[in-house]
ChimeraX commands (.cxc) that place a marker at each C-alpha (Angstrom):
marker #1 position 139.68,97.00,66.30 radius 0.5
marker #1 position 139.69,99.15,69.42 radius 0.5
marker #1 position 136.30,97.89,70.59 radius 0.5
marker #1 position 137.68,94.35,70.81 radius 0.5
marker #1 position 140.86,95.52,72.58 radius 0.5
marker #1 position 138.87,97.37,75.26 radius 0.5
marker #1 position 135.72,95.21,75.32 radius 0.5
marker #1 position 133.41,98.07,74.32 radius 0.5
marker #1 position 130.73,98.43,71.63 radius 0.5
marker #1 position 132.20,101.26,69.56 radius 0.5
marker #1 position 135.91,101.78,68.74 radius 0.5
marker #1 position 135.83,105.17,70.42 radius 0.5
marker #1 position 137.57,106.67,73.48 radius 0.5
marker #1 position 136.28,109.85,75.12 radius 0.5
marker #1 position 138.96,112.48,75.57 radius 0.5
marker #1 position 139.83,113.38,79.15 radius 0.5
marker #1 position 138.74,117.01,78.93 radius 0.5
marker #1 position 139.77,118.96,82.03 radius 0.5
marker #1 position 136.92,119.97,84.38 radius 0.5
marker #1 position 134.49,118.18,82.05 radius 0.5
marker #1 position 135.40,114.49,82.13 radius 0.5
marker #1 position 134.02,113.76,85.58 radius 0.5
marker #1 position 132.81,110.40,86.87 radius 0.5
marker #1 position 129.22,110.93,85.78 radius 0.5
marker #1 position 130.14,111.92,82.24 radius 0.5
marker #1 position 132.62,109.06,81.89 radius 0.5
marker #1 position 129.96,106.61,83.07 radius 0.5
marker #1 position 127.46,108.05,80.58 radius 0.5
marker #1 position 129.96,107.57,77.76 radius 0.5
marker #1 position 130.64,103.98,78.81 radius 0.5
marker #1 position 126.94,103.24,79.13 radius 0.5
marker #1 position 126.49,104.59,75.60 radius 0.5
marker #1 position 129.00,102.12,74.15 radius 0.5
marker #1 position 132.35,103.94,74.01 radius 0.5
marker #1 position 135.13,104.11,76.63 radius 0.5
marker #1 position 134.43,106.83,79.17 radius 0.5
marker #1 position 137.53,108.39,80.73 radius 0.5
marker #1 position 137.81,110.30,84.02 radius 0.5
marker #1 position 140.12,113.32,83.71 radius 0.5
marker #1 position 142.24,113.72,86.84 radius 0.5
marker #1 position 144.42,116.70,85.92 radius 0.5
marker #1 position 143.07,118.87,88.75 radius 0.5
marker #1 position 142.62,116.04,91.29 radius 0.5
marker #1 position 144.59,114.56,94.16 radius 0.5
marker #1 position 144.58,110.85,95.02 radius 0.5
marker #1 position 141.59,111.08,97.38 radius 0.5
marker #1 position 139.50,112.82,94.74 radius 0.5
marker #1 position 140.50,110.24,92.14 radius 0.5
marker #1 position 139.45,107.37,94.41 radius 0.5
marker #1 position 136.07,109.01,94.98 radius 0.5
marker #1 position 135.62,109.57,91.23 radius 0.5
marker #1 position 136.50,105.97,90.37 radius 0.5
marker #1 position 134.10,104.60,92.95 radius 0.5
marker #1 position 131.34,106.91,91.76 radius 0.5
marker #1 position 131.90,105.78,88.20 radius 0.5
marker #1 position 131.70,102.13,89.26 radius 0.5
marker #1 position 128.32,102.81,90.82 radius 0.5
marker #1 position 127.04,104.42,87.62 radius 0.5
marker #1 position 128.25,101.86,85.06 radius 0.5
marker #1 position 129.12,98.18,84.83 radius 0.5
marker #1 position 130.95,98.82,81.54 radius 0.5
marker #1 position 134.71,99.36,81.11 radius 0.5
marker #1 position 135.99,102.89,81.74 radius 0.5
marker #1 position 139.37,104.55,81.98 radius 0.5
marker #1 position 141.27,107.15,83.97 radius 0.5
marker #1 position 143.56,109.74,82.43 radius 0.5
marker #1 position 146.65,110.84,84.35 radius 0.5
marker #1 position 148.44,114.06,83.44 radius 0.5
marker #1 position 151.94,113.11,84.55 radius 0.5
marker #1 position 152.91,116.67,85.45 radius 0.5
marker #1 position 150.35,116.43,88.26 radius 0.5
marker #1 position 152.38,116.38,91.52 radius 0.5
marker #1 position 150.04,113.65,92.82 radius 0.5
marker #1 position 150.73,111.25,89.94 radius 0.5
marker #1 position 152.46,108.59,92.06 radius 0.5
marker #1 position 149.58,108.42,94.54 radius 0.5
marker #1 position 146.99,108.55,91.76 radius 0.5
marker #1 position 148.58,105.58,90.01 radius 0.5
marker #1 position 148.49,103.61,93.27 radius 0.5
marker #1 position 144.77,104.34,93.58 radius 0.5
marker #1 position 144.19,103.22,89.99 radius 0.5
marker #1 position 146.03,99.95,90.69 radius 0.5
marker #1 position 144.17,99.37,93.96 radius 0.5
marker #1 position 140.81,100.05,92.27 radius 0.5
marker #1 position 141.76,97.87,89.27 radius 0.5
marker #1 position 140.63,100.38,86.65 radius 0.5
marker #1 position 140.51,98.69,83.20 radius 0.5
marker #1 position 142.36,101.37,81.19 radius 0.5
marker #1 position 144.79,104.21,81.87 radius 0.5
marker #1 position 145.54,106.98,79.38 radius 0.5
marker #1 position 148.37,109.39,80.07 radius 0.5
marker #1 position 149.62,112.77,78.91 radius 0.5
marker #1 position 152.26,115.40,79.68 radius 0.5
marker #1 position 155.08,113.02,80.47 radius 0.5
marker #1 position 156.51,109.52,80.27 radius 0.5
marker #1 position 154.51,106.79,82.10 radius 0.5
marker #1 position 157.44,104.37,81.98 radius 0.5
marker #1 position 157.90,103.91,85.72 radius 0.5
marker #1 position 154.26,102.88,86.13 radius 0.5
marker #1 position 153.76,100.55,83.16 radius 0.5
marker #1 position 154.99,97.29,84.69 radius 0.5
marker #1 position 152.84,97.64,87.82 radius 0.5
marker #1 position 149.77,98.61,85.82 radius 0.5
marker #1 position 150.11,95.76,83.36 radius 0.5
marker #1 position 150.70,93.23,86.14 radius 0.5
marker #1 position 147.18,94.10,87.28 radius 0.5
marker #1 position 145.83,93.65,83.77 radius 0.5
marker #1 position 145.36,97.40,83.27 radius 0.5
marker #1 position 145.83,98.59,79.69 radius 0.5
marker #1 position 148.16,101.58,79.29 radius 0.5
marker #1 position 147.55,103.98,76.39 radius 0.5
marker #1 position 149.58,107.21,76.31 radius 0.5
marker #1 position 148.71,110.24,74.16 radius 0.5
marker #1 position 151.61,111.11,71.82 radius 0.5
marker #1 position 152.22,114.08,69.46 radius 0.5
marker #1 position 155.18,112.65,67.51 radius 0.5
marker #1 position 156.70,109.53,65.96 radius 0.5
marker #1 position 159.68,109.66,68.33 radius 0.5
marker #1 position 157.51,109.57,71.43 radius 0.5
marker #1 position 155.36,106.78,70.00 radius 0.5
marker #1 position 158.49,104.68,69.46 radius 0.5
marker #1 position 159.61,105.35,73.03 radius 0.5
marker #1 position 156.20,104.26,74.30 radius 0.5
marker #1 position 156.40,101.03,72.31 radius 0.5
marker #1 position 159.78,100.28,73.90 radius 0.5
marker #1 position 158.29,100.50,77.40 radius 0.5
marker #1 position 155.56,98.01,76.39 radius 0.5
marker #1 position 152.41,100.13,76.40 radius 0.5
marker #1 position 149.29,98.55,74.85 radius 0.5
marker #1 position 148.56,101.25,72.25 radius 0.5
marker #1 position 149.12,104.94,71.59 radius 0.5
marker #1 position 146.65,107.77,71.02 radius 0.5
marker #1 position 148.14,109.86,68.22 radius 0.5
marker #1 position 146.81,113.40,68.55 radius 0.5
marker #1 position 147.07,116.02,65.84 radius 0.5
marker #1 position 147.16,119.77,66.28 radius 0.5
marker #1 position 143.53,120.08,65.11 radius 0.5
marker #1 position 142.42,118.95,68.57 radius 0.5
marker #1 position 141.15,121.26,71.30 radius 0.5
marker #1 position 143.14,121.89,74.46 radius 0.5
marker #1 position 146.84,121.02,74.67 radius 0.5
marker #1 position 148.21,120.24,71.21 radius 0.5
marker #1 position 151.38,119.44,69.32 radius 0.5
marker #1 position 152.51,120.74,65.93 radius 0.5
marker #1 position 151.74,117.97,63.42 radius 0.5
marker #1 position 148.34,117.39,61.86 radius 0.5
marker #1 position 146.41,114.17,62.35 radius 0.5
marker #1 position 146.54,113.45,58.61 radius 0.5
marker #1 position 150.34,113.69,58.58 radius 0.5
marker #1 position 151.06,112.11,61.96 radius 0.5
marker #1 position 148.86,109.01,62.16 radius 0.5
marker #1 position 150.26,107.16,59.11 radius 0.5
marker #1 position 153.83,108.00,60.09 radius 0.5
marker #1 position 153.30,106.58,63.58 radius 0.5
marker #1 position 151.51,103.57,62.11 radius 0.5
marker #1 position 154.53,102.82,59.93 radius 0.5
marker #1 position 156.97,103.34,62.82 radius 0.5
marker #1 position 155.45,101.09,65.51 radius 0.5
marker #1 position 153.88,97.65,65.78 radius 0.5
marker #1 position 151.44,98.48,68.58 radius 0.5
marker #1 position 147.87,99.68,67.85 radius 0.5
marker #1 position 147.35,103.33,66.91 radius 0.5
marker #1 position 144.30,105.38,67.91 radius 0.5
marker #1 position 143.69,108.68,66.08 radius 0.5
marker #1 position 142.68,111.94,67.78 radius 0.5
marker #1 position 142.21,115.49,66.57 radius 0.5
marker #1 position 139.87,116.62,63.83 radius 0.5
marker #1 position 137.46,113.67,64.03 radius 0.5
marker #1 position 133.84,114.70,64.46 radius 0.5
marker #1 position 131.72,112.59,62.14 radius 0.5
marker #1 position 131.64,109.37,60.12 radius 0.5
marker #1 position 133.90,110.81,57.42 radius 0.5
marker #1 position 136.63,111.65,59.92 radius 0.5
marker #1 position 136.22,108.26,61.56 radius 0.5
marker #1 position 136.63,106.47,58.23 radius 0.5
marker #1 position 139.61,108.66,57.36 radius 0.5
marker #1 position 141.28,107.71,60.65 radius 0.5
marker #1 position 140.80,104.02,59.89 radius 0.5
marker #1 position 142.18,104.56,56.38 radius 0.5
marker #1 position 145.30,106.15,57.88 radius 0.5
marker #1 position 145.91,103.00,59.92 radius 0.5
marker #1 position 144.15,103.67,63.23 radius 0.5
marker #1 position 142.09,100.98,64.98 radius 0.5
marker #1 position 139.75,103.57,66.48 radius 0.5
marker #1 position 139.49,107.20,67.52 radius 0.5
marker #1 position 139.51,109.46,70.55 radius 0.5
marker #1 position 136.82,112.15,70.48 radius 0.5
marker #1 position 136.57,115.40,72.39 radius 0.5
marker #1 position 135.04,118.43,70.72 radius 0.5
marker #1 position 132.00,116.66,69.23 radius 0.5
marker #1 position 131.17,115.30,72.71 radius 0.5
marker #1 position 130.96,118.80,74.18 radius 0.5
marker #1 position 127.49,119.15,72.66 radius 0.5
marker #1 position 126.25,115.82,74.01 radius 0.5
marker #1 position 123.11,116.16,76.12 radius 0.5
marker #1 position 124.95,114.35,78.91 radius 0.5
marker #1 position 127.98,116.66,78.84 radius 0.5
marker #1 position 128.12,118.69,82.09 radius 0.5
marker #1 position 129.30,122.01,80.63 radius 0.5
marker #1 position 127.36,125.29,80.69 radius 0.5
marker #1 position 124.90,125.75,77.84 radius 0.5
marker #1 position 126.82,128.85,76.72 radius 0.5
marker #1 position 129.84,126.62,76.10 radius 0.5
marker #1 position 127.76,124.16,74.05 radius 0.5
marker #1 position 126.29,127.01,72.04 radius 0.5
marker #1 position 129.78,128.38,71.39 radius 0.5
marker #1 position 130.78,125.04,69.84 radius 0.5
marker #1 position 127.59,124.86,67.77 radius 0.5
marker #1 position 128.04,128.43,66.53 radius 0.5
marker #1 position 131.77,128.15,65.83 radius 0.5
marker #1 position 133.07,128.47,62.28 radius 0.5
marker #1 position 136.08,126.76,60.76 radius 0.5
marker #1 position 138.44,129.66,61.58 radius 0.5
marker #1 position 137.14,130.40,65.08 radius 0.5
marker #1 position 139.88,128.69,67.12 radius 0.5
marker #1 position 143.42,129.81,67.83 radius 0.5
marker #1 position 146.47,128.32,69.54 radius 0.5
marker #1 position 147.84,130.25,72.53 radius 0.5
marker #1 position 150.94,129.56,74.60 radius 0.5
marker #1 position 153.38,128.63,71.84 radius 0.5
marker #1 position 155.97,131.05,73.27 radius 0.5
marker #1 position 155.85,129.15,76.58 radius 0.5
marker #1 position 155.98,125.74,74.86 radius 0.5
marker #1 position 152.49,125.03,76.21 radius 0.5
marker #1 position 150.27,125.41,73.12 radius 0.5
marker #1 position 146.52,125.23,73.76 radius 0.5
marker #1 position 143.76,125.47,71.13 radius 0.5
marker #1 position 140.79,127.55,72.27 radius 0.5
marker #1 position 137.96,129.68,70.91 radius 0.5
marker #1 position 138.92,133.14,69.67 radius 0.5
marker #1 position 137.54,135.57,72.28 radius 0.5
marker #1 position 138.58,138.47,74.51 radius 0.5
marker #1 position 140.84,136.29,76.63 radius 0.5
marker #1 position 142.66,134.68,73.71 radius 0.5
marker #1 position 143.21,138.06,72.04 radius 0.5
marker #1 position 144.69,139.54,75.23 radius 0.5
marker #1 position 146.88,136.48,75.69 radius 0.5
marker #1 position 148.28,136.64,72.15 radius 0.5
marker #1 position 148.93,140.38,72.50 radius 0.5
marker #1 position 150.89,139.74,75.70 radius 0.5
marker #1 position 152.81,136.92,74.00 radius 0.5
marker #1 position 153.84,139.31,71.21 radius 0.5
marker #1 position 155.02,141.78,73.84 radius 0.5
marker #1 position 157.14,138.98,75.36 radius 0.5
marker #1 position 155.34,139.27,78.67 radius 0.5
marker #1 position 156.48,137.14,81.59 radius 0.5
marker #1 position 155.15,133.64,82.18 radius 0.5
marker #1 position 153.65,134.88,85.45 radius 0.5
marker #1 position 151.67,137.61,83.68 radius 0.5
marker #1 position 150.33,135.15,81.11 radius 0.5
marker #1 position 149.41,132.59,83.75 radius 0.5
marker #1 position 147.60,135.26,85.75 radius 0.5
marker #1 position 145.45,136.03,82.70 radius 0.5
marker #1 position 144.37,132.41,82.32 radius 0.5
marker #1 position 144.03,131.52,86.01 radius 0.5
marker #1 position 140.66,129.85,86.49 radius 0.5
marker #1 position 139.64,130.66,82.92 radius 0.5
marker #1 position 138.70,127.10,81.96 radius 0.5
marker #1 position 136.49,126.71,85.04 radius 0.5
marker #1 position 134.78,130.01,84.20 radius 0.5
marker #1 position 133.97,128.71,80.74 radius 0.5
marker #1 position 132.85,125.25,81.85 radius 0.5
marker #1 position 130.83,126.11,84.94 radius 0.5
marker #1 position 129.87,129.78,84.56 radius 0.5
marker #1 position 129.47,129.88,80.78 radius 0.5
marker #1 position 131.89,132.77,80.37 radius 0.5
marker #1 position 132.69,132.47,76.67 radius 0.5
marker #1 position 134.22,135.96,76.42 radius 0.5
marker #1 position 136.92,135.81,79.07 radius 0.5
marker #1 position 136.98,132.07,79.73 radius 0.5
marker #1 position 139.24,129.47,78.13 radius 0.5
marker #1 position 136.76,127.79,75.78 radius 0.5
marker #1 position 138.73,124.77,74.60 radius 0.5
marker #1 position 137.58,123.20,71.34 radius 0.5
marker #1 position 139.14,121.74,68.23 radius 0.5
marker #1 position 139.02,122.88,64.62 radius 0.5
marker #1 position 136.26,120.34,63.96 radius 0.5
marker #1 position 133.84,122.59,65.91 radius 0.5
marker #1 position 132.79,124.22,62.64 radius 0.5
marker #1 position 131.25,120.89,61.62 radius 0.5
marker #1 position 129.11,120.52,64.74 radius 0.5
marker #1 position 125.64,122.04,64.45 radius 0.5
marker #1 position 123.35,120.53,67.10 radius 0.5
marker #1 position 123.09,118.98,70.53 radius 0.5
marker #1 position 122.58,115.19,70.54 radius 0.5
marker #1 position 122.73,112.27,72.94 radius 0.5
marker #1 position 126.00,110.39,73.30 radius 0.5
marker #1 position 124.39,107.27,71.88 radius 0.5
marker #1 position 123.23,109.17,68.78 radius 0.5
marker #1 position 126.70,110.68,68.25 radius 0.5
marker #1 position 128.46,107.31,68.47 radius 0.5
marker #1 position 125.93,105.47,66.32 radius 0.5
marker #1 position 125.98,108.12,63.59 radius 0.5
marker #1 position 129.77,108.10,63.48 radius 0.5
marker #1 position 130.17,104.32,63.27 radius 0.5
marker #1 position 127.09,103.40,61.23 radius 0.5
marker #1 position 127.58,106.39,58.97 radius 0.5
marker #1 position 131.06,105.17,58.10 radius 0.5
marker #1 position 129.48,102.18,56.32 radius 0.5
marker #1 position 127.58,104.57,54.05 radius 0.5
marker #1 position 130.77,106.55,53.46 radius 0.5
marker #1 position 132.59,103.34,52.48 radius 0.5
marker #1 position 129.92,102.61,49.89 radius 0.5
marker #1 position 130.28,106.14,48.49 radius 0.5
marker #1 position 134.05,105.77,48.44 radius 0.5
marker #1 position 133.93,102.41,46.67 radius 0.5
marker #1 position 131.62,103.94,44.07 radius 0.5
marker #1 position 134.03,106.84,43.51 radius 0.5
marker #1 position 136.97,104.48,43.16 radius 0.5
marker #1 position 135.00,102.31,40.76 radius 0.5
marker #1 position 134.12,105.33,38.63 radius 0.5
marker #1 position 137.80,106.26,38.42 radius 0.5
marker #1 position 138.52,103.09,36.45 radius 0.5
marker #1 position 135.34,102.78,34.39 radius 0.5
marker link #1:1,2 radius 0.2
marker link #1:2,3 radius 0.2
marker link #1:3,4 radius 0.2
marker link #1:4,5 radius 0.2
marker link #1:5,6 radius 0.2
marker link #1:6,7 radius 0.2
marker link #1:7,8 radius 0.2
marker link #1:8,9 radius 0.2
marker link #1:9,10 radius 0.2
marker link #1:10,11 radius 0.2
marker link #1:11,12 radius 0.2
marker link #1:12,13 radius 0.2
marker link #1:13,14 radius 0.2
marker link #1:14,15 radius 0.2
marker link #1:15,16 radius 0.2
marker link #1:16,17 radius 0.2
marker link #1:17,18 radius 0.2
marker link #1:18,19 radius 0.2
marker link #1:19,20 radius 0.2
marker link #1:20,21 radius 0.2
marker link #1:21,22 radius 0.2
marker link #1:22,23 radius 0.2
marker link #1:23,24 radius 0.2
marker link #1:24,25 radius 0.2
marker link #1:25,26 radius 0.2
marker link #1:26,27 radius 0.2
marker link #1:27,28 radius 0.2
marker link #1:28,29 radius 0.2
marker link #1:29,30 radius 0.2
marker link #1:30,31 radius 0.2
marker link #1:31,32 radius 0.2
marker link #1:32,33 radius 0.2
marker link #1:33,34 radius 0.2
marker link #1:34,35 radius 0.2
marker link #1:35,36 radius 0.2
marker link #1:36,37 radius 0.2
marker link #1:37,38 radius 0.2
marker link #1:38,39 radius 0.2
marker link #1:39,40 radius 0.2
marker link #1:40,41 radius 0.2
marker link #1:41,42 radius 0.2
marker link #1:42,43 radius 0.2
marker link #1:43,44 radius 0.2
marker link #1:44,45 radius 0.2
marker link #1:45,46 radius 0.2
marker link #1:46,47 radius 0.2
marker link #1:47,48 radius 0.2
marker link #1:48,49 radius 0.2
marker link #1:49,50 radius 0.2
marker link #1:50,51 radius 0.2
marker link #1:51,52 radius 0.2
marker link #1:52,53 radius 0.2
marker link #1:53,54 radius 0.2
marker link #1:54,55 radius 0.2
marker link #1:55,56 radius 0.2
marker link #1:56,57 radius 0.2
marker link #1:57,58 radius 0.2
marker link #1:58,59 radius 0.2
marker link #1:59,60 radius 0.2
marker link #1:60,61 radius 0.2
marker link #1:61,62 radius 0.2
marker link #1:62,63 radius 0.2
marker link #1:63,64 radius 0.2
marker link #1:64,65 radius 0.2
marker link #1:65,66 radius 0.2
marker link #1:66,67 radius 0.2
marker link #1:67,68 radius 0.2
marker link #1:68,69 radius 0.2
marker link #1:69,70 radius 0.2
marker link #1:70,71 radius 0.2
marker link #1:71,72 radius 0.2
marker link #1:72,73 radius 0.2
marker link #1:73,74 radius 0.2
marker link #1:74,75 radius 0.2
marker link #1:75,76 radius 0.2
marker link #1:76,77 radius 0.2
marker link #1:77,78 radius 0.2
marker link #1:78,79 radius 0.2
marker link #1:79,80 radius 0.2
marker link #1:80,81 radius 0.2
marker link #1:81,82 radius 0.2
marker link #1:82,83 radius 0.2
marker link #1:83,84 radius 0.2
marker link #1:84,85 radius 0.2
marker link #1:85,86 radius 0.2
marker link #1:86,87 radius 0.2
marker link #1:87,88 radius 0.2
marker link #1:88,89 radius 0.2
marker link #1:89,90 radius 0.2
marker link #1:90,91 radius 0.2
marker link #1:91,92 radius 0.2
marker link #1:92,93 radius 0.2
marker link #1:93,94 radius 0.2
marker link #1:94,95 radius 0.2
marker link #1:95,96 radius 0.2
marker link #1:96,97 radius 0.2
marker link #1:97,98 radius 0.2
marker link #1:98,99 radius 0.2
marker link #1:99,100 radius 0.2
marker link #1:100,101 radius 0.2
marker link #1:101,102 radius 0.2
marker link #1:102,103 radius 0.2
marker link #1:103,104 radius 0.2
marker link #1:104,105 radius 0.2
marker link #1:105,106 radius 0.2
marker link #1:106,107 radius 0.2
marker link #1:107,108 radius 0.2
marker link #1:108,109 radius 0.2
marker link #1:109,110 radius 0.2
marker link #1:110,111 radius 0.2
marker link #1:111,112 radius 0.2
marker link #1:112,113 radius 0.2
marker link #1:113,114 radius 0.2
marker link #1:114,115 radius 0.2
marker link #1:115,116 radius 0.2
marker link #1:116,117 radius 0.2
marker link #1:117,118 radius 0.2
marker link #1:118,119 radius 0.2
marker link #1:119,120 radius 0.2
marker link #1:120,121 radius 0.2
marker link #1:121,122 radius 0.2
marker link #1:122,123 radius 0.2
marker link #1:123,124 radius 0.2
marker link #1:124,125 radius 0.2
marker link #1:125,126 radius 0.2
marker link #1:126,127 radius 0.2
marker link #1:127,128 radius 0.2
marker link #1:128,129 radius 0.2
marker link #1:129,130 radius 0.2
marker link #1:130,131 radius 0.2
marker link #1:131,132 radius 0.2
marker link #1:132,133 radius 0.2
marker link #1:133,134 radius 0.2
marker link #1:134,135 radius 0.2
marker link #1:135,136 radius 0.2
marker link #1:136,137 radius 0.2
marker link #1:137,138 radius 0.2
marker link #1:138,139 radius 0.2
marker link #1:139,140 radius 0.2
marker link #1:140,141 radius 0.2
marker link #1:141,142 radius 0.2
marker link #1:142,143 radius 0.2
marker link #1:143,144 radius 0.2
marker link #1:144,145 radius 0.2
marker link #1:145,146 radius 0.2
marker link #1:146,147 radius 0.2
marker link #1:147,148 radius 0.2
marker link #1:148,149 radius 0.2
marker link #1:149,150 radius 0.2
marker link #1:150,151 radius 0.2
marker link #1:151,152 radius 0.2
marker link #1:152,153 radius 0.2
marker link #1:153,154 radius 0.2
marker link #1:154,155 radius 0.2
marker link #1:155,156 radius 0.2
marker link #1:156,157 radius 0.2
marker link #1:157,158 radius 0.2
marker link #1:158,159 radius 0.2
marker link #1:159,160 radius 0.2
marker link #1:160,161 radius 0.2
marker link #1:161,162 radius 0.2
marker link #1:162,163 radius 0.2
marker link #1:163,164 radius 0.2
marker link #1:164,165 radius 0.2
marker link #1:165,166 radius 0.2
marker link #1:166,167 radius 0.2
marker link #1:167,168 radius 0.2
marker link #1:168,169 radius 0.2
marker link #1:169,170 radius 0.2
marker link #1:170,171 radius 0.2
marker link #1:171,172 radius 0.2
marker link #1:172,173 radius 0.2
marker link #1:173,174 radius 0.2
marker link #1:174,175 radius 0.2
marker link #1:175,176 radius 0.2
marker link #1:176,177 radius 0.2
marker link #1:177,178 radius 0.2
marker link #1:178,179 radius 0.2
marker link #1:179,180 radius 0.2
marker link #1:180,181 radius 0.2
marker link #1:181,182 radius 0.2
marker link #1:182,183 radius 0.2
marker link #1:183,184 radius 0.2
marker link #1:184,185 radius 0.2
marker link #1:185,186 radius 0.2
marker link #1:186,187 radius 0.2
marker link #1:187,188 radius 0.2
marker link #1:188,189 radius 0.2
marker link #1:189,190 radius 0.2
marker link #1:190,191 radius 0.2
marker link #1:191,192 radius 0.2
marker link #1:192,193 radius 0.2
marker link #1:193,194 radius 0.2
marker link #1:194,195 radius 0.2
marker link #1:195,196 radius 0.2
marker link #1:196,197 radius 0.2
marker link #1:197,198 radius 0.2
marker link #1:198,199 radius 0.2
marker link #1:199,200 radius 0.2
marker link #1:200,201 radius 0.2
marker link #1:201,202 radius 0.2
marker link #1:202,203 radius 0.2
marker link #1:203,204 radius 0.2
marker link #1:204,205 radius 0.2
marker link #1:205,206 radius 0.2
marker link #1:206,207 radius 0.2
marker link #1:207,208 radius 0.2
marker link #1:208,209 radius 0.2
marker link #1:209,210 radius 0.2
marker link #1:210,211 radius 0.2
marker link #1:211,212 radius 0.2
marker link #1:212,213 radius 0.2
marker link #1:213,214 radius 0.2
marker link #1:214,215 radius 0.2
marker link #1:215,216 radius 0.2
marker link #1:216,217 radius 0.2
marker link #1:217,218 radius 0.2
marker link #1:218,219 radius 0.2
marker link #1:219,220 radius 0.2
marker link #1:220,221 radius 0.2
marker link #1:221,222 radius 0.2
marker link #1:222,223 radius 0.2
marker link #1:223,224 radius 0.2
marker link #1:224,225 radius 0.2
marker link #1:225,226 radius 0.2
marker link #1:226,227 radius 0.2
marker link #1:227,228 radius 0.2
marker link #1:228,229 radius 0.2
marker link #1:229,230 radius 0.2
marker link #1:230,231 radius 0.2
marker link #1:231,232 radius 0.2
marker link #1:232,233 radius 0.2
marker link #1:233,234 radius 0.2
marker link #1:234,235 radius 0.2
marker link #1:235,236 radius 0.2
marker link #1:236,237 radius 0.2
marker link #1:237,238 radius 0.2
marker link #1:238,239 radius 0.2
marker link #1:239,240 radius 0.2
marker link #1:240,241 radius 0.2
marker link #1:241,242 radius 0.2
marker link #1:242,243 radius 0.2
marker link #1:243,244 radius 0.2
marker link #1:244,245 radius 0.2
marker link #1:245,246 radius 0.2
marker link #1:246,247 radius 0.2
marker link #1:247,248 radius 0.2
marker link #1:248,249 radius 0.2
marker link #1:249,250 radius 0.2
marker link #1:250,251 radius 0.2
marker link #1:251,252 radius 0.2
marker link #1:252,253 radius 0.2
marker link #1:253,254 radius 0.2
marker link #1:254,255 radius 0.2
marker link #1:255,256 radius 0.2
marker link #1:256,257 radius 0.2
marker link #1:257,258 radius 0.2
marker link #1:258,259 radius 0.2
marker link #1:259,260 radius 0.2
marker link #1:260,261 radius 0.2
marker link #1:261,262 radius 0.2
marker link #1:262,263 radius 0.2
marker link #1:263,264 radius 0.2
marker link #1:264,265 radius 0.2
marker link #1:265,266 radius 0.2
marker link #1:266,267 radius 0.2
marker link #1:267,268 radius 0.2
marker link #1:268,269 radius 0.2
marker link #1:269,270 radius 0.2
marker link #1:270,271 radius 0.2
marker link #1:271,272 radius 0.2
marker link #1:272,273 radius 0.2
marker link #1:273,274 radius 0.2
marker link #1:274,275 radius 0.2
marker link #1:275,276 radius 0.2
marker link #1:276,277 radius 0.2
marker link #1:277,278 radius 0.2
marker link #1:278,279 radius 0.2
marker link #1:279,280 radius 0.2
marker link #1:280,281 radius 0.2
marker link #1:281,282 radius 0.2
marker link #1:282,283 radius 0.2
marker link #1:283,284 radius 0.2
marker link #1:284,285 radius 0.2
marker link #1:285,286 radius 0.2
marker link #1:286,287 radius 0.2
marker link #1:287,288 radius 0.2
marker link #1:288,289 radius 0.2
marker link #1:289,290 radius 0.2
marker link #1:290,291 radius 0.2
marker link #1:291,292 radius 0.2
marker link #1:292,293 radius 0.2
marker link #1:293,294 radius 0.2
marker link #1:294,295 radius 0.2
marker link #1:295,296 radius 0.2
marker link #1:296,297 radius 0.2
marker link #1:297,298 radius 0.2
marker link #1:298,299 radius 0.2
marker link #1:299,300 radius 0.2
marker link #1:300,301 radius 0.2
marker link #1:301,302 radius 0.2
marker link #1:302,303 radius 0.2
marker link #1:303,304 radius 0.2
marker link #1:304,305 radius 0.2
marker link #1:305,306 radius 0.2
marker link #1:306,307 radius 0.2
marker link #1:307,308 radius 0.2
marker link #1:308,309 radius 0.2
marker link #1:309,310 radius 0.2
marker link #1:310,311 radius 0.2
marker link #1:311,312 radius 0.2
marker link #1:312,313 radius 0.2
marker link #1:313,314 radius 0.2
view
């Protein structure tokens, strides 16, 4: 299981949500028994070093750092991660191949996020430790395939461990991920309502109040699909996409929109990233309560499932 691979209590990784997954939040996640992850998408190497050192002061548990490989500072960031001997690196938006050997020589586990079987197979060939298989149900940047369809196909295609992401928000989703062949899960949306999560209360309330159909994917025309809450900004964006507006015009609309949502609580014109599982989330809880309910609750769900299966053959 993932908890044994990463030396953590629960087989859960926290998603590296941009502008949210700071050092303090990552440390809180690690202290609560999962793997906290610092998101570095908007950071340079100096900022990453400061974040890692802050996290080390706040927890003595394992934590990770996520590197978005399209970040122009990726080379320097990876050097910082190696120098600071961070236990785990997750990656996205690119191929981490040129960094893997150096990272693993330092005993750092490398776990890329992948949206397809083909990319998972490529990652196995460059000797990564596991892959996070993310379905389109997830919030933020997404692929096309669903978690239900993608996880078992990746599991059958590779011999390295598979971690499921996208559409997991409770013990039922956790158990489903394990049934599909995953050794653990990566969570994002359900952690937005954690008491320790540093987002504006308006953002948390938007997740709690969201219904099953309240998210939409923008940016497909630019090959940069992002799942967010349906609001004024998303509607304007989709209208501009239909009009075949320029990339510059679309980027201008979204400039700073995630920060407005996270820090200012602008849920009308901000980019309020959340996954489809938001409709299942109804209250604010501590990280520890979220993790314990997901893992312990799965035991109850197994008992229910075994009873159902037994009744099928009675």
